[in-house]
C-alpha positions in Angstrom: -12.6 -13.8 -12.7 -14.6 -13.0 -9.5 -14.8 -9.5 -8.1 -12.6 -10.5 -5.1 -9.9 -11.8 -7.4 -9.9 -8.7 -9.7 -6.9 -6.4 -9.2 -7.7 -3.0 -10.7 -4.8 -0.7 -11.5 -6.6 2.6 -10.6 -4.7 4.4 -13.4 -6.0 7.9 -14.3 -6.6 8.9 -17.9 -4.1 11.6 -19.0 -5.1 15.1 -17.7 -7.7 14.0 -15.2 -7.6 14.7 -11.5 -7.9 11.8 -9.0 -11.4 11.4 -7.7 -12.1 13.2 -4.4 -12.8 9.9 -2.4 -9.6 8.0 -3.3 -10.9 6.3 -6.5 -9.6 6.6 -10.0 -11.4 8.4 -12.7 -13.1 5.1 -13.6 -14.2 4.6 -10.0 -11.9 1.6 -9.5 -10.0 1.2 -6.3 -6.2 1.4 -6.3 -4.4 -1.9 -5.7 -2.5 -1.4 -2.5 -1.7 -5.1 -1.8 1.8 -5.5 -0.4 4.1 -8.5 -0.5 3.0 -10.4 2.6 6.4 -12.0 3.0 7.9 -8.7 3.9 5.8 -8.6 7.1 6.7 -12.2 8.2 9.3 -12.4 10.9 10.4 -15.8 9.5 9.5 -18.1 6.7 5.8 -18.9 6.9 3.1 -20.8 5.0 1.3 -17.5 4.7 4.0 -16.1 2.4 2.7 -18.2 -0.4 -1.0 -17.7 0.2 -2.5 -15.3 -2.4 -6.1 -15.6 -1.2 -6.9 -16.8 2.3 -9.5 -19.6 2.4 -10.9 -21.7 5.2 -8.6 -24.5 4.2 -5.6 -22.3 5.0 -6.8 -21.6 8.5 -7.1 -25.4 8.9 -3.6 -25.9 7.6 -2.3 -23.3 10.1 -3.8 -25.3 12.9 -2.4 -28.6 11.5 1.1 -27.2 11.1 1.3 -25.1 14.3 1.2 -21.7 12.5 -0.7 -18.6 13.8 -2.9 -16.2 12.0 -4.2 -12.7 12.7 -7.8 -11.3 12.6 -9.0 -7.7 13.0 -12.4 -6.2 13.0 -13.1 -4.0 10.0 -16.1 -2.0 8.9 -15.2 0.0 5.8 -13.5 -0.1 2.4 -10.4 1.9 3.1 -9.5 0.3 6.4 -10.0 -3.1 4.7 -7.4 -2.1 2.1 -4.9 -1.2 4.8 -5.3 -4.3 6.8 -5.4 -6.5 3.7 -2.1 -5.0 2.5 -0.6 -5.5 5.9 -1.2 -9.3 5.6 -4.0 -9.7 8.1 -5.5 -13.1 7.3 -9.1 -12.5 8.4 -11.2 -9.4 8.6 -14.2 -9.6 10.9 -17.1 -7.4 10.1 -18.3 -7.6 13.7 -21.6 -6.6 15.2 -19.2 -4.4 17.3 -19.9 -1.9 14.4 -22.9 -1.0 16.6 -20.5 0.5 19.1 -17.7 1.6 16.9 -19.5 2.9 13.8 -23.1 3.7 15.0 -22.3 4.8 18.5 -24.5 2.3 20.4 -23.6 1.2 23.9 -24.1 -2.5 23.0 -23.8 -4.8 20.1 -27.5 -5.7 20.5 -28.9 -2.8 18.5 -27.3 -3.3 15.1 -29.4 -4.9 12.4 -28.8 -7.1 9.4 -29.7 -4.2 7.0 -27.1 -2.0 8.7 -24.4 -4.6 8.8 -24.7 -6.0 5.3 -23.5 -2.8 3.5 -20.5 -2.6 5.9 -19.7 -6.2 5.0 -19.9 -5.4 1.3 -17.6 -2.5 1.7 -15.0 -4.6 3.5 -15.3 -7.3 0.9 -14.7 -4.7 -1.8 -11.4 -3.6 -0.1 -10.1 -7.0 0.7 -8.2 -8.8 -2.1 -6.4 -11.4 0.0 -8.0 -11.5 3.5 -10.9 -13.8 4.3 -14.0 -11.7 5.1 -16.0 -13.0 8.1 -19.4 -11.4 8.9 -21.2 -11.5 12.2 -24.8 -12.5 12.3 -26.5 -9.8 14.5 -28.6 -10.5 17.6 -32.1 -11.7 16.7 -31.2 -12.7 13.2 -30.6 -16.4 13.7 -31.7 -17.6 17.1 -35.3 -18.1 16.2 -34.8 -21.2 14.1 -32.3 -23.0 11.9 -34.3 -21.7 8.9 -33.9 -18.1 10.1 -30.1 -18.7 10.6 -29.8 -20.0 7.0 -31.8 -17.2 5.5 -29.7 -14.5 7.3 -26.4 -16.2 6.5 -27.4 -16.4 2.8 -28.1 -12.7 2.7 -24.6 -12.0 4.1 -23.1 -14.2 1.4 -25.2 -12.9 -1.5 -25.5 -9.2 -0.6 -22.5 -8.7 1.6 -20.0 -10.9 -0.4 -18.8 -12.4 2.8 -16.7 -15.6 2.7 -18.0 -17.0 6.0 -20.3 -16.0 8.9 -19.9 -16.0 12.7 -22.6 -17.0 15.2 -22.5 -16.6 18.9 -23.6 -19.9 20.2 -24.4 -22.3 23.1 -25.4 -25.9 23.1 -29.1 -25.1 22.2 -28.0 -23.6 18.8 -26.1 -26.6 17.5 -28.8 -27.4 15.0 -28.7 -23.8 13.8 -25.0 -24.1 13.1 -25.4 -27.4 11.4 -28.2 -26.0 9.1 -26.0 -23.1 8.0 -23.1 -25.4 7.3 -25.4 -27.8 5.4 -26.4 -24.8 3.2 -22.8 -24.5 2.1 -21.8 -21.6 4.3 -18.7 -21.7 6.4 -19.4 -21.0 10.1 -17.2 -19.7 12.9 -18.8 -20.6 16.2 -18.3 -17.9 18.9 -18.2 -19.4 22.4 -17.1 -18.3 25.9 -18.2 -14.8 26.6 -20.8 -13.9 23.9 -21.7 -10.2 24.0 -25.1 -10.7 22.5 -25.9 -12.6 25.7 -24.4 -10.1 28.1 -27.6 -9.8 30.1 -28.1 -13.5 30.4 -24.5 -14.0 31.4 -24.7 -11.3 34.1 -22.4 -8.8 32.4 -18.9 -8.8 31.0 -17.6 -11.8 33.0 -14.7 -14.2 32.2 -16.0 -17.6 31.2 -14.6 -21.1 31.6 -13.6 -20.9 35.3 -13.9 -23.9 37.6 -16.6 -26.4 36.6 -17.6 -24.2 33.7 -14.5 -25.2 31.8 -16.0 -28.6 31.1 -19.2 -26.9 29.8 -17.1 -24.7 27.5 -15.3 -27.8 26.1 -18.6 -29.6 25.6 -19.9 -26.7 23.5 -16.7 -26.5 21.5 -16.9 -30.2 20.7 -20.6 -29.9 19.7 -19.8 -27.1 17.4 -17.0 -29.0 15.7 -19.4 -31.9 15.3 -22.0 -29.6 13.8 -19.5 -28.6 11.1 -18.1 -25.2 12.3 -14.7 -24.7 10.6 -13.3 -22.5 13.4 -14.1 -21.5 17.0 -13.7 -18.1 18.5 -13.2 -18.0 22.2 -13.8 -14.6 24.0 -12.8 -13.8 27.6 -12.1 -17.3 28.8 -9.4 -18.4 31.1 -6.1 -19.3 29.4 -6.4 -22.8 30.7 -9.9 -23.5 29.4 -8.9 -22.1 26.0 -5.8 -24.2 25.9 -8.0 -27.3 26.7 -10.3 -26.5 23.8 -7.4 -25.8 21.4 -6.0 -29.3 22.3 -9.3 -31.1 22.1 -10.6 -29.9 18.7 -9.1 -30.5 15.2 -10.4 -27.1 13.9 -8.5 -23.8 14.5 -9.4 -21.5 17.4 -9.2 -17.8 17.6 -8.8 -16.0 20.9 -9.8 -12.6 22.2 -8.8 -12.4 25.9 -8.3 -16.2 25.9 -4.5 -16.5 26.3 -1.9 -17.4 23.7 -2.6 -21.0 23.0 -5.2 -20.4 20.3 -4.4 -20.7 16.6 -5.3 -17.1 15.9 -5.9 -13.8 17.7 -8.4 -11.1 17.1 -8.8 -7.6 18.4 -11.2 -4.7 17.7 -9.1 -2.4 15.5 -10.0 0.8 17.2 -8.8 -0.7 20.5 -5.6 -2.1 19.1 -4.6 1.0 17.3 -5.6 3.6 19.8 -8.6 5.3 18.2 -10.8 4.8 21.2 -10.2 6.8 24.4 -10.8 5.5 27.9 -10.2 2.3 29.7 -9.5 -0.7 27.6 -10.0 -4.4 28.4 -7.0 -6.1 30.0 -6.3 -8.3 27.0 -5.9 -5.3 24.5 -2.4 -4.3 23.5 -2.2 -0.8 21.8 0.0 -0.6 18.8 -0.6 3.0 17.9 -2.2 6.3 19.0 -4.5 7.1 16.1 -6.7 9.3 18.3 -3.7 11.5 19.0 -2.6 11.6 15.4 -6.1 12.4 14.1 -6.7 15.0 16.8 -3.4 16.7 16.0 -4.1 16.7 12.3 -7.6 18.1 12.8 -6.3 20.9 15.0 -3.6 21.8 12.4 -6.3 21.8 9.6 -8.6 24.1 11.6 -5.6 26.4 12.4 -4.7 26.7 8.8 -8.3 27.4 7.7 -8.9 30.0 10.4 -5.6 31.8 9.8 -6.1 31.8 6.0 -3.0 29.8 5.2 -5.1 27.1 3.7 -5.7 26.8 0.8 -2.3 28.0 -0.4 -1.6 28.9 -4.0 -0.4 25.3 -4.7 -3.9 24.0 -3.7 -5.7 26.4 -6.0 -6.7 26.0 -9.7 -6.0 28.8 -12.1 -8.0 29.9 -15.1 
């Protein structure tokens, strides 16, 4: 039985307190997996899937089903999203912004992203874990791409990798696929190339739609099992979805793609400030956390916490 298929109980030996960081006395994580069928609005192929594989995403494309993807960067959040039935967890290079506080995805390194990937893989029992290859870790050569992807599979326990690509990186994708590693090819707006693209600009407009389709077809031919389209026109994304046999995932690419992905801090309201047009907010976690932090400080400063029920006696 592999680590990803092991379902620990997290039971505590009699008389012991739970660990302070949410683990049992043995250090094993609590199994929080939910019945995915309870989240499905209607009967779905996903109800019967116990472990999401690349073949299930292909099946979704073939049968007209949809799937959900969220970014994820840590163990506990992975448990939550996994229990909610999210099919794919993306350990994005967006961790540079959302975890490390950078203003760009360009700064994060392989050595910083691999531990985050391993943490997500440890928390995900059902979801497919997809890892970004950071800027500069695969562009140099197909050999470099394979070496970096192998590290994410061996050290990060990822199930697949994502590469931001253009036509010149076709051989890089093919080499990683030939090494036995599933690849998602990220096309359209590619944040790692923001300076070359002239900033955060919508792709696939006018004559550029044909170029986007050409890259999509090249990546399918190179063996990518999925395409991710970011910030493209809905029309160009729909054309790609129709032209390729592999599933597509959209972020700011309209509703025709097989799957949809969002950065979780955007989708659930942890980030403050202006959000991209394509983001729908499903919660206000910033407000919830802020309110809770204020209440905690108030209790501490007033002396009402810890109360007797929070105190050990001799």
